[in-house]
Every structure is written in C-alpha cells, then in structure tokens.
The first five atom37 places (N, CA, C, CB, O) and aatype in JSON, in Angstrom:
{
  "aatype": [12, 14, 5, 10, 2, 14, 15, 14, 17, 13, 10, 9, 12, 10, 12, 16, 17, 10, 16, 13, 15, 10, 9, 9, 5, 14, 11, 10, 10, 8, 13, 9, 14, 15, 2, 10, 14, 15, 15, 16, 16, 10, 16, 14, 16, 16, 16, 11, 16, 15, 14, 17, 14, 17, 14, 17, 9],
  "atom_mask": [
    [1, 1, 1, 1, 1],
    [1, 1, 1, 1, 1],
    [1, 1, 1, 1, 1],
    [1, 1, 1, 1, 1],
    [1, 1, 1, 1, 1],
    [1, 1, 1, 1, 1],
    [1, 1, 1, 1, 1],
    [1, 1, 1, 1, 1],
    [1, 1, 1, 1, 1],
    [1, 1, 1, 1, 1],
    [1, 1, 1, 1, 1],
    [1, 1, 1, 1, 1],
    [1, 1, 1, 1, 1],
    [1, 1, 1, 1, 1],
    [1, 1, 1, 1, 1],
    [1, 1, 1, 1, 1],
    [1, 1, 1, 1, 1],
    [1, 1, 1, 1, 1],
    [1, 1, 1, 1, 1],
    [1, 1, 1, 1, 1],
    [1, 1, 1, 1, 1],
    [1, 1, 1, 1, 1],
    [1, 1, 1, 1, 1],
    [1, 1, 1, 1, 1],
    [1, 1, 1, 1, 1],
    [1, 1, 1, 1, 1],
    [1, 1, 1, 1, 1],
    [1, 1, 1, 1, 1],
    [1, 1, 1, 1, 1],
    [1, 1, 1, 1, 1],
    [1, 1, 1, 1, 1],
    [1, 1, 1, 1, 1],
    [1, 1, 1, 1, 1],
    [1, 1, 1, 1, 1],
    [1, 1, 1, 1, 1],
    [1, 1, 1, 1, 1],
    [1, 1, 1, 1, 1],
    [1, 1, 1, 1, 1],
    [1, 1, 1, 1, 1],
    [1, 1, 1, 1, 1],
    [1, 1, 1, 1, 1],
    [1, 1, 1, 1, 1],
    [1, 1, 1, 1, 1],
    [1, 1, 1, 1, 1],
    [1, 1, 1, 1, 1],
    [1, 1, 1, 1, 1],
    [1, 1, 1, 1, 1],
    [1, 1, 1, 1, 1],
    [1, 1, 1, 1, 1],
    [1, 1, 1, 1, 1],
    [1, 1, 1, 1, 1],
    [1, 1, 1, 1, 1],
    [1, 1, 1, 1, 1],
    [1, 1, 1, 1, 1],
    [1, 1, 1, 1, 1],
    [1, 1, 1, 1, 1],
    [1, 1, 1, 1, 1]
  ],
  "atom_positions": [
    [[19.06, -3.99, 36.46], [19.41, -2.57, 36.73], [19.41, -2.35, 38.31], [18.33, -1.55, 35.97], [18.49, -2.74, 39.03]],
    [[20.5, -1.71, 38.73], [20.68, -1.57, 40.2], [19.66, -0.69, 40.86], [22.03, -1.01, 40.49], [19.37, -0.91, 42.04]],
    [[19.12, 0.23, 40.24], [18.11, 1.18, 40.85], [16.85, 0.56, 41.12], [17.84, 2.34, 40.0], [16.03, 1.14, 41.83]],
    [[16.61, -0.66, 40.57], [15.32, -1.41, 40.92], [15.48, -2.29, 42.06], [14.82, -2.24, 39.78], [14.49, -2.83, 42.57]],
    [[16.7, -2.49, 42.51], [16.97, -3.33, 43.75], [16.55, -2.58, 44.9], [18.46, -3.74, 43.93], [17.2, -1.56, 45.14]],
    [[15.53, -2.89, 45.68], [15.03, -2.13, 46.79], [15.91, -2.36, 48.13], [13.54, -2.54, 47.02], [15.66, -1.77, 49.18]],
    [[16.9, -3.21, 48.0], [17.65, -3.43, 49.19], [18.32, -2.24, 49.74], [18.62, -4.42, 48.97], [17.96, -1.86, 50.86]],
    [[19.28, -1.59, 49.08], [19.96, -0.43, 49.68], [18.99, 0.78, 49.82], [21.19, -0.03, 48.82], [19.12, 1.54, 50.78]],
    [[18.08, 0.96, 48.93], [17.36, 2.15, 48.93], [16.23, 2.16, 50.03], [16.79, 2.36, 47.56], [15.84, 3.2, 50.58]],
    [[15.77, 0.98, 50.28], [14.74, 0.87, 51.4], [15.26, 1.26, 52.78], [14.22, -0.58, 51.5], [14.59, 1.91, 53.58]],
    [[16.52, 0.82, 53.0], [17.25, 1.27, 54.22], [17.45, 2.8, 54.31], [18.63, 0.59, 54.25], [17.2, 3.43, 55.35]],
    [[17.91, 3.36, 53.2], [18.07, 4.76, 53.19], [16.75, 5.51, 53.42], [18.69, 5.17, 51.91], [16.72, 6.47, 54.19]],
    [[15.67, 5.08, 52.77], [14.42, 5.7, 52.94], [13.89, 5.51, 54.43], [13.44, 5.1, 51.9], [13.3, 6.43, 55.0]],
    [[14.11, 4.41, 55.0], [13.69, 4.09, 56.44], [14.42, 5.02, 57.3], [14.01, 2.59, 56.87], [13.8, 5.73, 58.1]],
    [[15.73, 5.05, 57.2], [16.58, 5.89, 58.06], [16.16, 7.39, 57.92], [18.12, 5.69, 57.67], [16.02, 8.09, 58.92]],
    [[15.97, 7.83, 56.74], [15.49, 9.21, 56.58], [14.19, 9.53, 57.23], [15.37, 9.51, 55.17], [14.04, 10.58, 57.85]],
    [[13.27, 8.69, 57.12], [11.96, 8.9, 57.77], [12.01, 8.75, 59.3], [10.93, 7.93, 57.21], [11.28, 9.41, 60.03]],
    [[12.9, 7.84, 59.75], [13.1, 7.87, 61.2], [13.76, 9.1, 61.7], [13.88, 6.73, 61.61], [13.41, 9.6, 62.77]],
    [[14.75, 9.62, 60.94], [15.38, 10.85, 61.36], [14.42, 11.99, 61.42], [16.5, 11.19, 60.44], [14.39, 12.8, 62.34]],
    [[13.59, 11.98, 60.34], [12.63, 13.18, 60.32], [11.6, 13.07, 61.41], [11.88, 13.29, 58.93], [11.25, 14.07, 62.04]],
    [[11.12, 11.87, 61.66], [9.97, 11.61, 62.61], [10.58, 11.83, 64.06], [9.31, 10.04, 62.43], [9.97, 12.52, 64.88]],
    [[11.61, 11.32, 64.33], [12.11, 11.3, 65.72], [13.05, 12.6, 66.17], [12.95, 9.96, 65.89], [13.15, 12.93, 67.35]],
    [[13.65, 13.22, 65.21], [14.5, 14.28, 65.58], [14.01, 15.64, 64.96], [15.94, 13.95, 65.14], [13.89, 16.61, 65.71]],
    [[13.73, 15.74, 63.76], [13.43, 17.03, 63.2], [11.92, 17.45, 63.4], [13.79, 17.0, 61.71], [11.64, 18.63, 63.62]],
    [[11.09, 16.6, 63.34], [9.62, 16.97, 63.54], [9.43, 17.45, 64.92], [8.65, 15.77, 63.28], [8.85, 18.53, 65.01]],
    [[9.82, 16.85, 66.07], [9.56, 17.45, 67.37], [10.13, 18.79, 67.57], [10.06, 16.59, 68.41], [9.55, 19.62, 68.27]],
    [[11.38, 19.08, 66.92], [11.96, 20.37, 67.08], [11.05, 21.45, 66.36], [13.43, 20.37, 66.52], [10.81, 22.55, 66.83]],
    [[10.6, 20.99, 65.18], [9.7, 21.97, 64.46], [8.3, 22.23, 65.19], [9.42, 21.42, 62.98], [7.73, 23.32, 65.15]],
    [[7.84, 21.18, 65.82], [6.59, 21.32, 66.52], [6.78, 22.31, 67.78], [6.07, 19.87, 66.98], [5.83, 23.02, 68.12]],
    [[7.83, 22.36, 68.39], [8.07, 23.2, 69.57], [8.5, 24.59, 69.25], [9.08, 22.57, 70.43], [8.75, 25.39, 70.16]],
    [[8.61, 24.92, 67.95], [9.02, 26.16, 67.49], [7.86, 27.19, 67.82], [9.38, 26.07, 65.96], [6.69, 26.95, 67.52]],
    [[8.23, 28.31, 68.42], [7.27, 29.32, 68.66], [7.62, 30.5, 67.86], [7.18, 29.66, 70.09], [8.72, 31.03, 67.97]],
    [[6.63, 30.98, 66.98], [7.1, 32.12, 66.07], [7.24, 33.45, 66.93], [6.02, 32.36, 64.83], [6.49, 33.71, 67.87]],
    [[8.2, 34.2, 66.54], [8.42, 35.44, 67.23], [7.46, 36.54, 66.83], [9.81, 35.88, 67.01], [7.18, 37.47, 67.59]],
    [[6.99, 36.4, 65.62], [6.01, 37.52, 65.14], [4.55, 37.06, 65.23], [6.31, 37.95, 63.62], [3.95, 36.72, 64.21]],
    [[3.95, 37.04, 66.51], [2.63, 36.68, 66.53], [1.69, 37.73, 65.91], [2.27, 36.4, 67.88], [1.96, 38.92, 66.05]],
    [[0.56, 37.3, 65.21], [-0.25, 38.3, 64.68], [-0.91, 39.15, 65.76], [-1.25, 37.69, 63.81], [-1.31, 38.61, 66.79]],
    [[-1.02, 40.39, 65.56], [-1.54, 41.31, 66.46], [-3.16, 41.27, 66.33], [-0.92, 42.74, 66.15], [-3.7, 40.72, 65.38]],
    [[-3.83, 41.85, 67.31], [-5.3, 41.77, 67.27], [-5.81, 42.7, 66.2], [-5.92, 42.13, 68.65], [-6.91, 42.46, 65.71]],
    [[-5.08, 43.78, 65.79], [-5.62, 44.64, 64.78], [-5.53, 43.95, 63.28], [-4.81, 46.03, 64.84], [-6.23, 44.41, 62.38]],
    [[-4.81, 43.02, 63.09], [-4.71, 42.35, 61.85], [-5.75, 41.19, 61.82], [-3.28, 41.84, 61.63], [-6.02, 40.63, 60.76]],
    [[-6.32, 40.85, 62.97], [-7.27, 39.69, 63.02], [-8.63, 40.19, 62.77], [-7.22, 38.95, 64.39], [-9.48, 39.39, 62.37]],
    [[-8.92, 41.44, 62.96], [-10.38, 41.93, 62.69], [-10.4, 42.4, 61.21], [-10.84, 43.22, 63.75], [-9.6, 43.19, 60.69]],
    [[-11.44, 41.78, 60.62], [-11.64, 42.13, 59.11], [-12.11, 43.61, 58.96], [-12.77, 41.14, 58.42], [-12.9, 44.17, 59.72]],
    [[-11.5, 44.18, 57.87], [-11.96, 45.59, 57.59], [-12.79, 45.57, 56.36], [-10.75, 46.59, 57.41], [-12.56, 44.84, 55.4]],
    [[-13.78, 46.43, 56.45], [-14.67, 46.51, 55.28], [-14.36, 47.81, 54.59], [-16.21, 46.41, 55.68], [-14.23, 48.86, 55.22]],
    [[-14.24, 47.74, 53.27], [-14.01, 48.88, 52.45], [-15.2, 49.22, 51.57], [-12.81, 48.65, 51.63], [-15.86, 48.34, 51.02]],
    [[-15.47, 50.44, 51.45], [-16.54, 50.85, 50.48], [-16.01, 50.89, 49.16], [-17.14, 52.2, 50.8], [-14.97, 51.49, 48.9]],
    [[-16.74, 50.22, 48.26], [-16.33, 50.14, 46.89], [-17.34, 50.94, 46.12], [-16.22, 48.66, 46.4], [-18.51, 51.04, 46.47]],
    [[-16.82, 51.54, 45.01], [-17.8, 52.34, 44.18], [-17.62, 51.71, 42.77], [-17.48, 54.03, 44.2], [-16.57, 51.13, 42.48]],
    [[-18.59, 51.83, 41.96], [-18.6, 51.28, 40.6], [-17.67, 51.98, 39.73], [-19.96, 51.33, 40.01], [-17.44, 53.18, 39.94]],
    [[-17.08, 51.32, 38.73], [-16.12, 51.92, 37.87], [-16.96, 52.91, 36.88], [-15.26, 50.74, 37.07], [-17.99, 52.49, 36.34]],
    [[-16.51, 54.2, 36.66], [-17.16, 55.01, 35.84], [-16.72, 54.79, 34.33], [-16.93, 56.38, 36.32], [-15.72, 55.34, 33.88]],
    [[-17.47, 54.01, 33.59], [-17.11, 53.76, 32.22], [-17.36, 54.96, 31.4], [-17.84, 52.6, 31.68], [-18.48, 55.47, 31.42]],
    [[-16.38, 55.48, 30.64], [-16.61, 56.65, 29.79], [-17.54, 56.54, 28.66], [-15.41, 57.07, 29.27], [-18.09, 57.54, 28.2]],
    [[-17.75, 55.33, 28.17], [-18.55, 55.11, 26.96], [-20.03, 54.9, 27.24], [-18.02, 53.93, 26.2], [-20.84, 54.91, 26.32]],
    [[-20.38, 54.72, 28.45], [-21.8, 54.47, 28.85], [-22.5, 55.75, 29.07], [-21.89, 53.62, 30.11], [-23.68, 55.75, 29.41]]
  ]
}
C-alpha cells in the first residue's frame, strides 16, 4: 500500500513543520492585538444574589 510508505510523506511533514516553525510562528508571536482589555473589565464585580422564591414552600 502506498500510504504506508513513509518516504514521500515524511518529507512533506518535515517541510510543513519547518514552514510553520520558521515563517508562520514568528509572525504570529509578533502580533499585537488591537483590542486590549480595559482596566474596568479586569476588576471583578460582585453581584448580590437572592434566593429563589419557591411558590410551593
């Protein structure tokens, strides 16, 4: 069966990983997001919860 022969597929896998590691990954690591979180979203807010009024109790 030809799909079990690692000769052509190993080279394709190796070239793909090299492309990702050397070209794509550094570009992604230098990406700076344009929507930085604001300080108001970083502080946790506490909400007061009340128990549910069960009508049959």
